[in-house]
C-alpha positions, 0 to 999 in steps of 0.5 A: 652956458654949456652943459656940465658933466653932472648933467650930461652923464645922466642924460646920456645914461637915459638915452642909452636906456631908452633909445640904444638898448631898445634899438639893439633888442629889436635886431634880435640875438645879434644885439645881445653882446652890444646890450651887455656892453652897454649895461656894463658901462651903465653900471660903471656910470652909476658907480662913477656918479655915486662916487662923485669922482670927476675923472671916473665920470668923464671916463664913463661918459666917454665910454657911453658916447662911444656907442653908436646906432 
């Protein structure tokens, strides 16, 4: 069985917090803008989860998936 959006979104949020943000912090001031964007999208994802609005959750998930290392 595939992973649900309700499972995938928090998993991606955790990955952004634990892997992506530290990686961008490690490159110094150059990573500040990307970190700010990630923090904004994490806040959006938290609000989407709280609202249980599937369309909002999908949008938030896609925004988080767009971040690359």
